[in-house]
C-alpha positions in Angstrom: 10.5 -2.1 -14.4 6.7 -1.8 -13.9 5.6 1.3 -12.1 2.1 0.2 -11.3 2.6 -3.2 -9.5 2.7 -2.6 -5.8 2.0 -5.1 -3.0 1.7 -4.1 0.7 4.0 -6.1 3.0 3.9 -5.8 6.8 7.1 -6.4 8.6 5.4 -7.2 11.9 8.3 -8.9 13.7 10.5 -5.9 12.9 7.9 -3.4 13.9 7.4 -5.2 17.2 11.1 -5.0 18.0 11.3 -1.3 16.9 8.4 -0.4 19.1 9.8 -2.2 22.0 13.2 -0.5 21.5 12.1 3.1 20.9 9.2 3.3 23.4 9.8 6.4 25.5 10.7 6.0 29.1 7.8 6.6 31.5 7.9 10.1 33.1 8.9 9.8 36.7 6.8 11.3 39.5 7.8 14.7 40.8 10.8 14.4 43.1 11.8 11.0 41.9 14.9 10.2 39.9 14.2 9.9 36.2 15.0 6.5 34.7 17.9 5.9 32.5 17.3 7.0 28.8 15.9 4.1 26.8 18.6 4.5 24.1 21.4 3.9 26.5 19.9 1.0 28.4 21.9 -2.2 28.0 20.2 -4.9 26.1 23.2 -7.2 26.4 26.5 -7.3 28.3 29.5 -9.1 26.8 32.5 -9.5 29.0 31.5 -6.5 30.9 30.9 -4.4 27.8 27.3 -3.1 27.4 25.4 -2.9 24.1 22.9 -0.1 24.3 19.3 -0.3 23.0 20.0 2.6 20.7 22.6 0.6 18.8 20.0 -2.1 18.0 17.4 0.5 17.0 19.9 2.2 14.6 20.8 -1.2 13.1 17.2 -2.2 12.6 16.2 1.1 11.1 19.2 0.9 8.7 18.3 -2.6 7.6 14.4 -2.5 7.6 13.5 1.1 7.9 13.0 1.8 4.2 10.4 -0.8 3.5 8.6 -0.1 6.8 8.6 3.7 6.1 7.1 2.8 2.7 4.3 1.0 4.5 3.7 3.9 6.9 3.5 6.3 4.0 0.9 4.2 2.2 -1.1 3.7 5.4 -1.1 7.4 6.0 -2.4 8.1 2.5 -5.2 5.6 2.9 -6.2 7.0 6.3 -6.3 10.5 4.8 -8.7 9.3 2.1 -10.8 7.5 4.6 -11.2 10.6 6.7 -11.8 12.8 3.6 -14.6 10.6 2.3 -16.0 9.5 5.7 -15.6 5.8 4.9 -16.8 3.3 7.6 -16.2 -0.4 7.8 -18.8 -2.7 9.5 -18.3 -5.9 11.4 -20.5 -7.8 8.9 -18.2 -6.6 6.0 -15.2 -7.8 7.9 -16.8 -11.2 8.6 -17.8 -11.6 5.0 -14.3 -10.7 3.9 -12.9 -13.3 6.3 -15.1 -16.0 4.9 -14.1 -15.2 1.3 -10.5 -15.4 2.3 -11.2 -18.8 3.9 -12.9 -20.0 0.7 -10.0 -18.8 -1.4 -7.4 -20.5 0.8 -9.4 -23.7 0.8 -9.5 -23.7 -3.0 -5.8 -23.0 -3.1 -4.9 -25.9 -0.9 -7.1 -28.3 -2.8 -5.7 -27.1 -6.2 -2.2 -27.4 -4.9 -2.8 -31.0 -3.6 -4.4 -32.0 -7.0 -1.4 -30.7 -8.9 1.0 -32.6 -6.7 -1.1 -35.8 -6.7 -1.3 -35.7 -10.5 -4.5 -37.8 -10.3 -3.0 -40.6 -8.4 -4.9 -39.7 -5.2 -8.2 -38.0 -5.1 -8.8 -35.1 -2.7 -11.7 -37.0 -1.0 -9.5 -40.1 -0.5 -6.7 -38.0 1.0 -9.1 -36.4 3.5 -10.3 -39.9 4.6 -6.8 -41.1 5.0 -6.0 -38.0 7.2 -9.3 -38.6 9.1 -10.3 -35.0 8.4 -13.2 -33.2 6.8 -13.3 -30.1 4.7 -15.2 -28.4 7.5 -12.4 -29.2 9.9 -9.8 -27.8 7.5 -11.9 -24.7 7.0 -12.1 -24.2 10.8 -8.3 -24.4 11.1 -7.8 -21.9 8.3 -10.3 -19.6 9.8 -8.7 -19.8 13.2 -5.2 -19.0 11.8 -6.6 -16.1 9.9 -8.4 -14.8 13.0 -5.2 -14.9 15.0 -3.4 -12.9 12.3 -6.3 -10.5 12.1 -6.1 -9.8 15.8 -2.5 -8.6 15.3 -2.9 -6.8 12.0 -6.5 -6.0 11.4 -6.0 -7.3 7.9 -9.7 -7.8 7.0 -10.8 -4.3 8.1 -7.9 -2.9 6.0 -9.0 -5.0 3.0 -12.6 -3.8 3.2 -11.4 -0.1 3.5 -9.0 -0.5 0.6 -11.7 -2.1 -1.5 -14.2 0.7 -0.8 -11.7 3.4 -1.7 -10.6 1.6 -4.8 -14.1 1.1 -6.2 -15.2 4.6 -5.4 -12.2 5.7 -7.4 -13.1 3.3 -10.3 -16.7 4.3 -10.4 -16.0 8.0 -10.5 -13.5 7.9 -13.3 -14.0 8.2 -17.1 -12.6 5.0 -18.7 -11.9 3.7 -22.2 -10.8 0.4 -23.7 -8.8 0.8 -26.9 -7.2 -1.3 -29.6 -4.1 0.1 -31.3 -1.8 -0.6 -34.1 1.8 0.6 -33.6 4.2 1.2 -36.5 7.5 2.9 -37.1 6.5 5.7 -39.6 3.6 8.1 -40.1 3.3 6.8 -43.7 2.7 3.3 -42.5 0.0 4.6 -40.1 -1.8 6.4 -42.9 -1.7 3.3 -45.1 -3.4 1.4 -42.3 -6.1 4.1 -42.1 -6.6 3.9 -45.9 -7.1 0.1 -45.6 -9.6 0.7 -42.8 -11.5 3.2 -45.0 -11.7 0.5 -47.7 -13.4 -1.9 -45.3 -10.5 -3.8 -43.8 -11.0 -5.2 -40.3 -9.1 -3.3 -37.6 -8.4 -6.4 -35.5 -7.0 -8.3 -38.4 -4.7 -5.5 -39.4 -3.6 -5.2 -35.8 -2.7 -8.9 -35.6 -0.5 -8.5 -38.7 1.3 -5.5 -37.3 1.3 -6.2 -33.6 1.4 -9.9 -32.8 1.2 -9.5 -29.0 -2.5 -9.1 -28.0 -1.5 -7.4 -24.8 0.1 -4.6 -26.8 -2.9 -4.4 -29.1 -5.7 -3.9 -26.6 -5.4 -1.7 -23.5 -8.3 -1.7 -21.1 -9.6 0.5 -18.3 -7.5 3.6 -19.2 -8.4 6.6 -17.0 -7.3 10.2 -17.5 -3.7 10.6 -16.3 -2.9 6.9 -16.3 0.0 7.4 -18.8 2.0 8.6 -15.7 1.7 5.2 -14.0 0.9 2.6 -16.7 3.8 1.7 -18.9 1.5 0.2 -21.6 0.2 3.7 -22.4 2.6 5.3 -24.9 2.1 8.9 -23.5 -0.2 11.8 -22.9 -0.9 12.4 -26.6 -2.1 8.8 -27.1 -4.3 9.1 -24.0 -5.7 12.5 -25.0 -6.7 11.2 -28.4 -8.2 8.0 -27.0 -10.5 10.1 -24.8 -11.5 12.3 -27.8 -13.0 9.4 -29.7 -16.4 7.9 -29.6 -16.9 4.1 -29.4 -15.9 2.6 -32.7 -14.1 5.7 -34.0 -10.5 5.5 -35.3 -7.9 8.2 -34.8 -5.6 10.0 -37.2 -1.9 8.9 -36.8 -0.7 9.6 -33.2 3.0 10.0 -32.5 4.8 8.9 -29.3 8.4 8.2 -28.4 7.6 4.5 -29.3 6.5 5.2 -32.8 3.2 6.0 -34.6 -0.2 4.7 -33.5 -3.6 4.2 -35.0 -6.2 4.0 -32.2 -9.7 2.6 -32.1 -12.0 3.0 -29.1 -13.7 -0.3 -28.2 -15.6 0.9 -25.1 -15.9 4.1 -23.1 -17.8 4.9 -19.9 -18.3 8.1 -18.0 -17.5 8.3 -14.3 -20.4 8.8 -11.9 -20.7 12.0 -10.0 -21.3 12.0 -6.3 -19.8 12.0 -2.8 -18.9 8.6 -1.3 -22.0 8.5 0.9 -24.2 8.9 -2.3 -22.4 6.1 -4.1 -21.7 3.8 -1.2 -24.4 1.2 -2.0 -22.9 0.8 -5.5 -19.4 0.7 -4.1 -20.4 -2.1 -1.6 -21.6 -4.3 -4.5 -18.0 -4.7 -5.4 -16.8 -6.1 -2.1 -15.3 -9.4 -3.1 -15.0 -8.5 -6.8 -12.2 -10.5 -8.4 -10.9 -7.4 -10.2 -10.2 -5.4 -7.0 -6.5 -6.3 -6.7 -5.7 -5.0 -10.2 -7.6 -1.7 -9.6 -6.1 -1.3 -6.2 -2.6 -1.3 -7.6 -3.5 1.5 -9.9 -5.3 3.4 -7.2 -2.3 3.3 -4.9 0.0 4.5 -7.6 -2.4 7.4 -8.3 -2.4 8.3 -4.6 1.4 8.2 -4.5 2.1 10.2 -7.7 -0.6 12.9 -6.9 0.7 13.4 -3.3 3.4 15.6 -2.0 5.7 13.2 -0.1 9.0 14.4 1.5 11.4 11.8 2.7 13.4 13.4 5.6 14.8 10.1 6.9 17.6 9.5 4.5 16.4 5.9 4.1 16.0 4.3 0.8 12.2 3.9 0.3 11.7 1.7 -2.8 8.4 3.2 -3.9 9.6 6.8 -3.6 12.7 5.9 -5.6 10.5 4.5 -8.4 8.2 7.6 -8.2 11.2 9.9 -8.5 12.5 8.0 -11.5 9.1 8.1 -13.2 8.6 11.8 -12.6 12.0 12.5 -14.1 11.0 10.5 -17.2 7.8 12.5 -17.5 9.4 15.8 -17.1 11.5 15.1 -20.2 8.3 14.9 -22.4 7.6 17.8 -24.8 4.8 19.9 -23.4 3.1 20.6 -26.7 3.5 17.0 -28.1 5.4 15.9 -31.2 5.1 17.6 -34.5 4.1 15.9 -37.8 2.9 16.9 -41.2 -0.6 17.4 -39.9 0.1 17.1 -36.2 -2.3 15.2 -34.1 -5.1 17.3 -35.3 -7.9 16.2 -37.5 -7.8 16.0 -41.3 -10.2 16.3 -44.1 -11.9 13.0 -43.3 -13.2 14.5 -40.1 -11.5 12.1 -37.7 -11.3 13.2 -34.1 -8.4 15.3 -33.2 -8.4 15.1 -29.4 -9.5 18.7 -28.8 -12.9 17.9 -27.5 -11.8 14.8 -25.5 -12.8 13.7 -22.1 -11.6 14.9 -18.7 -7.8 14.9 -18.6 -7.6 15.5 -14.9 -6.3 12.9 -12.5 -9.1 12.9 -9.9 -12.1 12.3 -12.2 -15.3 13.2 -10.4 -14.3 12.3 -7.0 -15.2 14.5 -4.1 -12.5 16.8 -2.8 
């Protein structure tokens, strides 16, 4: 199961019912009789038998409470960061985000039509048959999105989430690495000898690790081994940040085997408060990579926060976090042993002792 894929889902119909059911009764004026408690008010009467509102609330919470509590937890974490950094969202940013969403939905509908039509009917001909124009379709899409936005405020939330995400991205040290994974240390050392004789790293990697997704790992930040399952562990990450661009590591051991790591690219996180970096952050509003980075950012927030679930409800994301933390607690604090450990050897390869920032918050303001 992936620990870093998370999508926010709003259960609005359920929320509406819950709010209607649990809204506290209005306080009566002095001297007046207080109204019947909300939880015992009848919401239905069957053959003279009353069903109290509290029964429905309990049923709804039992059925939908976990996912909705998850959403509330995430929204609270985001609000806390918004207040911490002083992030503001403008009307223009919301409008621009709406228009990008309309463009995206328009492209999606056209692409879906062309796939189904299989070239038998052109998009333009279809519009003529329907007596519609693209502008009219866009107007309908926009109106539907505006109606939804009035209820949920989705575009303001999207802008806020994008700003927080890109501030996090810009203030983190990051590396892209290519790796070769083998079963034994001896195999790893043979690979290093081949590299020393001029063999190409990528070609050797293809021979040993056919799946390119396992060979190249991009946008690794300090502490990401906790939330990204493609990173073998803290030792691997530590060595990756100790290398310069183009450098190759000594053999690195993890619970998956032995690794030879080469750094393809590295970048240092920027230093500054949100207000100081806001102009650069805003350049990424509408960036196609935002969704991928947002997933990682949310998982960092969750794993770095102290969250207590006092409800007794099953909250999916908290269950996954608990499982992941238990897995991490089983790791050896000092790392695995080997003939020469993960330290350097006589050829002067980096040993991970001078590596980059291994914190989880990068250079972000606190």
